[in-house]
C-alpha positions as CSV (number, residue, x, y, z in Angstrom):
1,M,-16.0,-4.1,7.1
2,A,-14.0,-7.1,8.4
3,A,-12.1,-7.4,5.1
4,A,-11.5,-3.5,5.4
5,G,-10.8,-3.7,9.0
6,G,-7.9,-6.3,8.6
7,N,-6.4,-4.3,5.8
8,V,-6.2,-1.2,7.8
9,I,-4.4,-3.1,10.5
10,E,-1.9,-4.7,7.7
11,W,-1.1,-1.4,6.5
12,Y,-0.8,0.1,9.9
13,D,1.9,-2.7,10.5
14,F,3.6,-1.9,7.3
15,Y,3.7,1.9,7.7
16,I,4.5,2.0,11.3
17,F,8.0,1.0,10.2
18,G,8.5,3.6,7.8
19,S,6.9,6.3,10.1
20,L,9.5,5.4,12.8
21,A,12.4,4.8,10.5
22,T,14.5,7.5,11.9
23,I,14.4,5.9,15.3
24,L,14.8,2.5,14.3
25,S,18.1,3.3,12.4
26,V,19.6,4.8,15.6
27,K,18.6,1.6,17.8
28,F,19.2,-1.2,15.5
29,F,22.3,-0.2,13.2
30,E,25.6,0.9,13.9
31,K,26.6,3.3,11.0
32,S,30.4,2.6,11.5
33,H,29.6,-1.2,11.1
34,P,29.7,-1.8,7.2
35,V,27.2,-4.7,7.2
36,A,24.8,-2.9,9.7
37,A,24.9,0.1,7.5
38,L,24.1,-2.1,4.5
39,L,21.2,-3.7,6.2
40,S,20.1,-0.2,7.4
41,T,19.6,1.1,3.9
42,I,17.9,-2.0,2.6
43,A,15.6,-2.7,5.5
44,L,14.5,0.9,6.0
45,F,13.8,1.6,2.3
46,T,13.2,-1.3,0.0
47,A,13.2,-4.6,1.4
48,G,9.5,-4.7,2.5
49,F,8.6,-3.4,-1.1
50,L,10.9,-5.5,-3.1
51,V,9.8,-8.8,-1.4
52,R,6.1,-8.2,-1.9
53,P,6.0,-9.9,-5.2
54,I,7.1,-13.1,-3.8
55,G,4.4,-12.9,-1.2
56,A,2.0,-12.4,-3.9
57,F,3.4,-15.4,-5.7
58,V,3.3,-17.8,-2.8
59,F,0.0,-16.6,-1.0
60,G,-1.6,-16.1,-4.3
61,W,-1.2,-19.8,-5.3
62,L,-2.5,-20.8,-2.0
63,G,-5.5,-18.7,-2.3
64,D,-6.4,-20.3,-5.7
65,R,-5.7,-23.7,-4.4
66,V,-6.9,-23.8,-0.8
67,G,-9.2,-20.9,-0.8
68,R,-9.6,-17.3,-0.1
69,K,-10.6,-17.5,3.6
70,Y,-7.6,-19.2,5.2
71,T,-4.8,-17.5,3.1
72,F,-6.4,-14.2,4.1
73,I,-6.3,-14.9,7.7
74,M,-2.9,-16.4,7.4
75,T,-1.4,-13.1,6.0
76,L,-3.1,-11.0,8.6
77,V,-1.6,-13.2,11.5
78,G,1.9,-13.2,9.9
79,M,2.0,-9.6,9.4
80,A,0.7,-8.7,13.0
81,L,3.1,-10.9,14.8
82,G,6.1,-9.8,12.5
83,T,5.2,-6.2,13.5
84,G,4.5,-6.9,17.2
85,A,8.0,-8.8,17.3
86,I,9.8,-5.6,16.2
87,G,8.9,-3.9,19.5
88,L,10.5,-6.8,21.4
89,I,13.8,-6.9,19.7
90,P,17.0,-5.8,21.8
91,T,18.8,-2.9,20.4
92,F,22.2,-3.0,18.7
93,E,23.8,-1.8,21.9
94,Q,22.6,-5.0,23.6
95,I,22.9,-7.7,21.1
96,G,25.2,-6.1,18.3
97,L,24.7,-7.0,14.6
98,S,22.2,-9.6,15.4
99,A,19.7,-6.7,16.2
100,A,19.9,-5.5,12.6
101,I,19.6,-9.0,11.2
102,I,16.4,-9.9,13.2
103,L,14.9,-6.6,12.2
104,F,15.8,-7.1,8.5
105,C,14.1,-10.5,8.6
106,L,11.0,-9.3,10.3
107,R,10.7,-6.5,7.7
108,M,11.1,-9.2,5.2
109,L,8.1,-11.0,6.9
110,Q,6.0,-7.8,6.8
111,G,6.6,-7.6,2.9
112,L,5.7,-11.2,2.3
113,C,2.5,-11.0,4.3
114,L,1.3,-7.9,2.5
115,G,2.3,-9.3,-0.8
116,G,-0.3,-11.9,-0.2
117,S,-3.1,-10.0,1.6
118,Y,-4.2,-7.5,-1.0
119,G,-5.2,-9.9,-3.7
120,G,-7.0,-12.0,-1.1
121,A,-9.0,-8.9,0.2
122,I,-9.9,-7.6,-3.1
123,T,-10.7,-11.1,-4.6
124,Y,-12.8,-11.9,-1.4
125,V,-14.8,-8.7,-1.4
126,A,-15.2,-8.5,-5.3
127,E,-16.6,-12.2,-5.2
128,H,-19.3,-11.3,-2.6
129,V,-20.8,-8.3,-4.3
130,S,-23.0,-7.5,-7.5
131,D,-21.5,-6.9,-10.7
132,E,-23.3,-3.4,-11.0
133,R,-21.7,-2.0,-7.5
134,R,-18.4,-3.6,-7.5
135,G,-16.6,-0.3,-7.8
136,Y,-18.4,1.2,-4.9
137,Y,-17.7,-1.8,-2.6
138,T,-14.2,-2.2,-3.5
139,G,-13.6,1.3,-3.2
140,W,-14.3,0.9,0.6
141,L,-11.9,-1.6,0.7
142,Q,-9.2,0.8,-1.0
143,T,-9.6,3.2,1.8
144,S,-7.8,0.8,4.1
145,P,-4.1,1.7,3.2
146,T,-4.8,5.3,3.6
147,L,-6.5,4.8,7.1
148,G,-3.6,2.6,8.1
149,I,-1.4,5.3,7.6
150,V,-3.6,7.8,9.6
151,L,-3.8,5.0,12.4
152,S,-0.1,4.8,12.4
153,L,0.3,8.7,12.7
154,I,-2.4,8.8,15.4
155,V,-0.6,6.0,17.5
156,I,2.6,7.7,17.2
157,I,1.5,11.1,17.9
158,A,-0.5,9.9,20.8
159,T,2.4,7.9,22.3
160,R,5.0,10.7,21.8
161,S,2.5,13.4,23.4
162,Y,1.7,11.3,26.4
163,F,5.3,10.2,27.3
164,G,7.2,13.0,25.9
165,E,10.1,13.2,23.4
166,A,12.8,12.0,25.8
167,V,10.9,8.9,27.0
168,F,9.5,8.1,23.4
169,N,13.0,7.9,22.2
170,A,14.3,6.0,24.9
171,W,11.8,3.0,25.0
172,A,8.1,4.1,24.2
173,W,8.8,4.0,20.4
174,R,8.2,0.2,21.1
175,I,4.4,0.8,22.0
176,P,3.0,1.4,18.5
177,F,4.7,-1.9,17.4
178,L,3.3,-3.8,20.3
179,F,-0.1,-2.4,19.8
180,S,-0.3,-4.5,16.7
181,F,-0.6,-7.6,18.9
182,L,-3.8,-6.2,20.4
183,L,-5.0,-5.2,16.7
184,V,-4.6,-8.8,15.5
185,L,-6.9,-10.1,18.1
186,V,-9.5,-7.4,17.2
187,T,-9.4,-8.6,13.5
188,L,-9.3,-12.4,14.2
189,Y,-12.5,-12.0,16.0
190,M,-14.0,-9.9,13.2
191,R,-12.8,-12.5,10.7
192,S,-13.6,-15.5,12.9
193,N,-17.0,-16.0,11.0
194,F,-16.0,-15.5,7.6
195,E,-17.4,-17.8,5.0
196,E,-15.5,-18.8,1.9
197,S,-16.3,-16.6,-1.3
198,P,-19.3,-17.8,-3.1
199,V,-17.5,-17.7,-6.5
200,Y,-14.6,-19.8,-5.3
201,A,-17.0,-22.1,-3.5
202,E,-19.0,-22.7,-6.7
203,I,-15.5,-23.3,-8.6
204,K,-14.6,-25.9,-6.0
205,A,-18.1,-27.6,-5.9
206,K,-17.7,-28.0,-9.7
207,G,-13.9,-29.4,-9.4
208,I,-12.6,-26.7,-11.8
209,T,-10.0,-25.1,-9.4
210,S,-6.7,-24.5,-11.0
211,K,-4.2,-27.3,-10.2
212,N,-1.4,-24.8,-11.0
213,P,-2.4,-21.3,-10.6
214,W,1.4,-20.2,-11.5
215,R,1.3,-22.1,-14.8
216,D,-2.2,-21.1,-15.7
217,A,-1.5,-17.3,-14.8
218,F,2.0,-16.6,-16.2
219,L,2.7,-19.5,-18.8
220,N,-0.7,-19.2,-20.7
221,P,-0.1,-16.6,-23.5
222,Q,-3.5,-15.2,-23.2
223,N,-3.4,-14.8,-19.2
224,L,0.3,-13.4,-19.4
225,K,-0.8,-10.8,-21.7
226,Y,-3.5,-9.7,-19.3
227,V,-1.0,-9.6,-16.4
228,V,1.4,-7.4,-18.4
229,I,-1.5,-5.2,-19.2
230,A,-2.6,-5.1,-15.6
231,T,1.0,-4.6,-14.3
232,I,1.2,-1.2,-16.7
233,V,-2.1,0.1,-15.2
234,V,-1.0,-0.7,-11.6
235,L,2.5,0.8,-12.0
236,G,1.0,4.1,-12.9
237,E,-1.6,3.8,-10.0
238,G,1.3,2.7,-7.5
239,V,3.4,5.8,-8.3
240,V,0.5,8.2,-8.0
241,W,-0.6,6.6,-4.7
242,Y,3.0,6.9,-3.1
243,S,3.8,10.3,-4.7
244,S,0.5,11.8,-3.4
245,Q,0.4,10.7,0.1
246,F,3.5,9.0,1.3
247,W,6.1,11.2,-0.3
248,A,4.1,14.4,1.2
249,L,5.2,13.4,4.6
250,F,8.9,12.7,3.3
251,Y,8.6,16.1,1.5
252,L,7.5,18.2,4.4
253,Q,10.0,16.6,6.7
254,T,13.2,16.4,4.5
255,V,12.6,19.3,2.2
256,S,10.5,21.8,4.0
257,K,12.1,20.8,7.3
258,V,8.7,20.9,9.2
259,D,8.8,19.0,12.5
260,T,7.6,15.5,12.8
261,L,4.5,16.4,14.9
262,T,3.3,19.2,12.6
263,S,4.0,17.3,9.4
264,S,2.1,14.3,10.8
265,F,-0.9,16.6,11.6
266,I,-0.9,18.0,8.0
267,V,-0.6,14.7,6.2
268,G,-3.1,12.8,8.8
269,I,-5.7,15.5,8.3
270,G,-5.3,15.8,4.5
271,L,-5.6,11.9,4.4
272,V,-8.9,11.9,6.5
273,I,-10.4,14.7,4.2
274,G,-9.2,13.0,0.9
275,T,-10.1,9.4,1.8
276,P,-13.8,9.5,0.9
277,S,-12.7,10.3,-2.5
278,L,-11.7,6.5,-2.9
279,V,-15.3,5.6,-2.4
280,L,-16.6,8.2,-4.6
281,F,-14.4,7.4,-7.7
282,G,-15.1,3.7,-7.1
283,W,-18.7,4.5,-7.4
284,L,-18.1,6.8,-10.3
285,S,-16.3,4.0,-12.1
286,D,-19.6,1.9,-11.8
287,I,-21.3,4.6,-13.8
288,I,-18.9,5.8,-16.3
289,G,-16.2,2.9,-16.4
290,R,-13.0,2.1,-14.8
291,K,-10.7,3.3,-17.5
292,P,-11.7,7.0,-17.9
293,V,-11.5,7.5,-14.0
294,I,-8.2,5.7,-13.8
295,L,-6.6,7.6,-16.8
296,G,-8.2,10.9,-15.6
297,G,-6.0,10.3,-12.5
298,F,-3.0,9.7,-14.3
299,L,-3.3,12.9,-16.4
300,L,-3.9,15.1,-13.4
301,A,-1.0,13.8,-11.5
302,A,1.5,14.2,-14.4
303,L,0.2,17.7,-15.1
304,T,0.0,19.2,-11.5
305,Y,2.5,17.4,-9.2
306,Y,5.1,20.1,-9.7
307,P,2.9,23.2,-9.3
308,L,1.2,21.5,-6.2
309,Y,4.5,20.4,-4.5
310,S,6.0,24.0,-5.2
311,W,2.9,25.6,-3.7
312,L,3.2,23.1,-0.7
313,G,6.8,24.2,-0.3
314,S,5.8,27.9,-0.3
315,V,3.4,27.4,2.5
316,T,5.5,25.4,4.8
317,Q,8.5,27.7,5.3
318,P,10.3,27.4,8.6
319,G,8.6,29.4,11.1
320,A,5.7,30.4,8.7
321,V,3.5,27.2,8.1
322,N,0.1,27.8,6.7
323,M,-1.7,24.6,8.2
324,P,-4.9,25.0,6.3
325,I,-3.5,25.5,2.8
326,A,-1.0,22.6,3.4
327,V,-3.8,20.5,4.6
328,L,-5.7,21.3,1.4
329,I,-2.9,20.7,-0.8
330,V,-2.4,17.1,0.8
331,A,-6.2,16.5,0.3
332,I,-6.1,17.4,-3.3
333,L,-3.2,14.8,-3.7
334,V,-5.2,12.3,-2.0
335,C,-8.1,12.8,-4.3
336,Y,-5.7,11.8,-7.2
337,V,-5.1,8.5,-5.2
338,G,-9.0,8.2,-5.0
339,M,-9.3,8.3,-8.8
340,V,-6.4,5.8,-9.7
341,Y,-7.0,3.7,-6.5
342,G,-10.7,3.6,-6.0
343,P,-11.6,1.7,-9.2
344,I,-8.3,-0.3,-9.5
345,G,-9.6,-3.3,-7.2
346,A,-12.8,-3.8,-9.3
347,F,-10.7,-3.5,-12.7
348,L,-8.4,-6.4,-11.5
349,A,-11.1,-8.7,-10.1
350,E,-13.1,-8.4,-13.4
351,F,-10.1,-8.6,-15.7
352,F,-9.2,-12.1,-14.5
353,P,-11.0,-15.5,-14.2
354,G,-11.9,-17.0,-10.9
355,R,-9.9,-20.1,-10.9
356,I,-6.6,-18.0,-11.1
357,R,-7.9,-14.7,-9.7
358,Y,-5.9,-14.5,-6.5
359,T,-2.6,-15.2,-8.2
360,A,-3.3,-13.0,-11.1
361,V,-4.6,-10.2,-9.1
362,S,-1.9,-10.2,-6.4
363,M,1.1,-10.3,-9.0
364,P,0.5,-7.1,-11.0
365,Y,-0.5,-5.3,-7.9
366,M,2.7,-6.1,-6.0
367,I,5.1,-5.5,-9.0
368,G,3.3,-2.2,-9.8
369,N,2.8,-1.0,-6.2
370,G,5.4,-2.7,-4.5
371,W,8.4,-2.0,-6.8
372,G,7.1,1.0,-8.8
373,G,5.3,2.9,-6.3
374,G,7.3,1.5,-3.4
375,L,10.7,3.1,-4.6
376,V,9.1,6.5,-5.1
377,P,10.3,7.8,-1.4
378,F,13.6,6.3,-2.0
379,I,14.0,7.7,-5.7
380,T,12.6,11.0,-5.1
381,T,14.3,11.8,-1.8
382,A,17.8,10.5,-3.4
383,A,17.2,12.9,-6.5
384,Y,16.4,15.9,-4.2
385,Q,19.3,15.3,-1.9
386,S,21.7,15.0,-4.7
387,T,20.5,17.9,-6.7
388,G,18.5,20.2,-4.3
389,S,15.8,20.5,-7.2
390,L,12.2,19.8,-6.9
391,A,11.9,19.4,-10.5
392,Y,14.6,16.5,-10.6
393,A,12.8,14.9,-7.6
394,L,9.7,14.8,-9.3
395,I,10.7,13.4,-12.8
396,Y,10.0,9.8,-11.6
397,P,6.4,10.6,-10.1
398,I,5.6,12.6,-13.2
399,A,7.1,10.5,-15.9
400,V,5.7,7.2,-14.9
401,P,2.0,8.1,-14.8
402,A,2.5,10.0,-18.1
403,V,3.9,6.9,-19.9
404,C,1.3,4.5,-18.2
405,L,-1.4,6.9,-19.4
406,V,-0.2,6.5,-23.1
407,L,0.1,2.9,-22.9
408,S,-3.1,2.2,-20.9
409,L,-4.9,4.3,-23.4
410,F,-4.3,1.7,-26.1
411,L,-3.9,-1.5,-24.1
412,M,-6.4,-1.3,-21.1
413,P,-9.9,-2.7,-21.8
414,E,-13.0,-1.5,-20.0
415,T,-14.2,-4.1,-17.7
416,R,-17.2,-2.5,-15.9
417,K,-19.8,-4.7,-17.7
418,M,-17.8,-7.9,-17.3
419,S,-19.7,-10.2,-15.0
420,I,-17.3,-12.2,-12.8
421,W,-20.5,-14.5,-12.0
422,A,-21.2,-15.3,-15.5
423,H,-17.7,-16.3,-16.1
424,E,-17.8,-18.8,-13.2
425,G,-21.0,-20.4,-14.4
């Protein structure tokens, strides 16, 4: 619960930025100023995603050298402070270009901390549970990004509804960011009694911790092969994750032109309904294996994205929004996330040896999810705006899972029966 709760807060921090991107662009960037306009594009769309592998690189090394517990807490505090600070920055009108630069730097800090947190959370939980139920328990942890988005939508809806549109746009938009300061105190309290992972404690006691996790993970030919295979699997998973739930919000707002409040309700309720599928498919992967569940998700996503998004568009026409059907479609999309994302934590933890697990798990995840998945909103929205065609917008979300499905069919091993405890003995 402490691991998942902390992750919810970190994802809340990361996505509150995206959910309020339209307001941030007005408050912190002057479009007529060339440098500010460039920073706006980078900061609001990609910086936080592209820097995540660097966070994985740095914090992964710390996690394997110093321990899971302290690195885990460090990333949480850095993320929350970075997010809370966004609520304190003066606007472009008040301090000019400095506002854009400060916001850009804080977005980079968010990306760095998130890059290091996931590998820590998965490694920490995976190293505490039995081999037979690892998919189930890490499946609970996998709900945290989805719940982080839900929490961000709830806070935005509540603040906007309480203060009204005018006050929210004037100054109350800062409240969701400042809320992060309160959340970090809650999680620090939850995590204050954390003990070091038993697997890492055993490795440390035996004196077999890696002296250079980077070299062992990326320069050892055998481990490098594992990293490449894991990256391919995570790339497909990342694109399905963002295409199914994050782009659904973009799609409703930019293509169907549904207002912010209604689109937030549709996606928020759909996420809540679909989130238990992450635990369900994590549990199922304990029974039938990680590979068939994940590859099944790739297949369904590649085959049904176009008809599902076409259907979503038809039931969210201006003035004629069919809320129940729209929620159902989003819930179906989130079930695809459950299939690919529910078992992936267990797969990654089982795939790599304990002495380099934090580093080796973090890097493929952040390249696949941070780069492959994180670019989905940018690529799909740009493709739609330049062509006006849903088919063109969905080329990337359909092609990537399809290619990863074929490659994973031949390259991805089944890890369900690999014992991480036996490996460390």
